[in-house]
FIBA-724320 format. One record per residue (C-alpha): residue number from 0; x negated, y, z negated. Coordinates in steps of 0.1 Angstrom, whole numbers. Example, Ala and Ser with C-alpha at 12.3 -4.5 7.8 and 13.67 -1.06 7.14 Angstrom:
BEGIN
<kepa resi="0" px="-123" py="-45" pz="-78"/>
<kepa resi="1" px="-137" py="-11" pz="-71"/>
***
This chain:
BEGIN
<kepa resi="0" px="28" py="269" pz="-483"/>
<kepa resi="1" px="27" py="232" pz="-480"/>
<kepa resi="2" px="56" py="213" pz="-470"/>
<kepa resi="3" px="65" py="180" pz="-491"/>
<kepa resi="4" px="82" py="153" pz="-470"/>
<kepa resi="5" px="86" py="133" pz="-500"/>
<kepa resi="6" px="113" py="156" pz="-518"/>
<kepa resi="7" px="131" py="150" pz="-482"/>
<kepa resi="8" px="157" py="123" pz="-483"/>
<kepa resi="9" px="152" py="87" pz="-461"/>
<kepa resi="10" px="185" py="95" pz="-442"/>
<kepa resi="11" px="175" py="131" pz="-430"/>
<kepa resi="12" px="141" py="118" pz="-421"/>
<kepa resi="13" px="160" py="90" pz="-398"/>
<kepa resi="14" px="179" py="118" pz="-389"/>
<kepa resi="15" px="151" py="139" pz="-377"/>
<kepa resi="16" px="131" py="109" pz="-363"/>
<kepa resi="17" px="162" py="101" pz="-341"/>
<kepa resi="18" px="166" py="136" pz="-325"/>
<kepa resi="19" px="126" py="138" pz="-319"/>
<kepa resi="20" px="129" py="102" pz="-301"/>
<kepa resi="21" px="159" py="113" pz="-283"/>
<kepa resi="22" px="142" py="146" pz="-275"/>
<kepa resi="23" px="111" py="127" pz="-260"/>
<kepa resi="24" px="133" py="104" pz="-239"/>
<kepa resi="25" px="152" py="134" pz="-231"/>
<kepa resi="26" px="119" py="153" pz="-214"/>
<kepa resi="27" px="109" py="118" pz="-197"/>
<kepa resi="28" px="139" py="114" pz="-177"/>
<kepa resi="29" px="140" py="147" pz="-168"/>
<kepa resi="30" px="102" py="145" pz="-158"/>
<kepa resi="31" px="108" py="114" pz="-141"/>
<kepa resi="32" px="141" py="126" pz="-123"/>
<kepa resi="33" px="124" py="156" pz="-110"/>
<kepa resi="34" px="96" py="137" pz="-99"/>
<kepa resi="35" px="120" py="115" pz="-80"/>
<kepa resi="36" px="139" py="144" pz="-60"/>
<kepa resi="37" px="104" py="158" pz="-52"/>
<kepa resi="38" px="93" py="125" pz="-37"/>
<kepa resi="39" px="123" py="119" pz="-22"/>
<kepa resi="40" px="123" py="155" pz="-5"/>
<kepa resi="41" px="86" py="149" pz="6"/>
<kepa resi="42" px="97" py="117" pz="23"/>
<kepa resi="43" px="125" py="130" pz="43"/>
<kepa resi="44" px="105" py="159" pz="54"/>
<kepa resi="45" px="80" py="132" pz="65"/>
<kepa resi="46" px="106" py="113" pz="85"/>
<kepa resi="47" px="118" py="145" pz="103"/>
<kepa resi="48" px="85" py="154" pz="112"/>
<kepa resi="49" px="81" py="121" pz="124"/>
<kepa resi="50" px="114" py="119" pz="143"/>
<kepa resi="51" px="111" py="151" pz="159"/>
<kepa resi="52" px="75" py="146" pz="169"/>
<kepa resi="53" px="83" py="111" pz="182"/>
<kepa resi="54" px="115" py="127" pz="199"/>
<kepa resi="55" px="90" py="154" pz="216"/>
<kepa resi="56" px="70" py="126" pz="227"/>
<kepa resi="57" px="94" py="106" pz="246"/>
<kepa resi="58" px="110" py="138" pz="259"/>
<kepa resi="59" px="74" py="148" pz="275"/>
<kepa resi="60" px="69" py="113" pz="288"/>
<kepa resi="61" px="103" py="115" pz="306"/>
<kepa resi="62" px="94" py="148" pz="320"/>
<kepa resi="63" px="61" py="140" pz="332"/>
<kepa resi="64" px="77" py="104" pz="347"/>
<kepa resi="65" px="102" py="125" pz="364"/>
<kepa resi="66" px="76" py="150" pz="379"/>
<kepa resi="67" px="55" py="120" pz="390"/>
<kepa resi="68" px="86" py="107" pz="408"/>
<kepa resi="69" px="96" py="141" pz="426"/>
<kepa resi="70" px="58" py="143" pz="435"/>
<kepa resi="71" px="58" py="111" pz="453"/>
<kepa resi="72" px="88" py="114" pz="467"/>
<kepa resi="73" px="76" py="144" pz="485"/>
<kepa resi="74" px="44" py="130" pz="496"/>
<kepa resi="75" px="48" py="115" pz="533"/>
<kepa resi="76" px="25" py="85" pz="545"/>
<kepa resi="77" px="16" py="83" pz="581"/>
<kepa resi="78" px="29" py="51" pz="598"/>
<kepa resi="79" px="47" py="21" pz="588"/>
<kepa resi="80" px="29" py="20" pz="552"/>
<kepa resi="81" px="59" py="0" pz="535"/>
<kepa resi="82" px="57" py="-25" pz="562"/>
<kepa resi="83" px="22" py="-31" pz="565"/>
<kepa resi="84" px="19" py="-36" pz="526"/>
<kepa resi="85" px="49" py="-61" pz="529"/>
<kepa resi="86" px="32" py="-79" pz="556"/>
<kepa resi="87" px="0" py="-86" pz="540"/>
<kepa resi="88" px="15" py="-95" pz="507"/>
<kepa resi="89" px="45" py="-119" pz="521"/>
<kepa resi="90" px="27" py="-128" pz="551"/>
<kepa resi="91" px="57" py="-126" pz="574"/>
<kepa resi="92" px="92" py="-113" pz="562"/>
<kepa resi="93" px="118" py="-140" pz="553"/>
<kepa resi="94" px="146" py="-152" pz="577"/>
<kepa resi="95" px="177" py="-139" pz="561"/>
<kepa resi="96" px="211" py="-150" pz="567"/>
<kepa resi="97" px="232" py="-113" pz="570"/>
<kepa resi="98" px="235" py="-99" pz="535"/>
<kepa resi="99" px="215" py="-126" pz="511"/>
<kepa resi="100" px="179" py="-142" pz="520"/>
<kepa resi="101" px="181" py="-177" pz="520"/>
<kepa resi="102" px="159" py="-183" pz="488"/>
<kepa resi="103" px="191" py="-170" pz="470"/>
<kepa resi="104" px="212" py="-194" pz="493"/>
<kepa resi="105" px="189" py="-223" pz="486"/>
<kepa resi="106" px="197" py="-226" pz="446"/>
<kepa resi="107" px="234" py="-225" pz="454"/>
***
């Protein structure tokens, strides 16, 4: 059995075409909104993973630095190592005027 569209009124065809067009637009909007939700979810998951990894990295660096400083504080060097280095770098100790060195007082 064949369906003859010429027997259907023009108003009915326009109404049916409008419904089909509305259905197509609705499906498109639903697909686009679902894709947007998926992309936002993936982006949020990626951000959470990246921020967690960076936080772990910072904590690891801080922990390593604390261990290094703690280890350095327990090492005992023979002799007056700090005084020897200061004398080599600066030549001789700068004369001071009480609590402030002369360099600070020269500017005032």
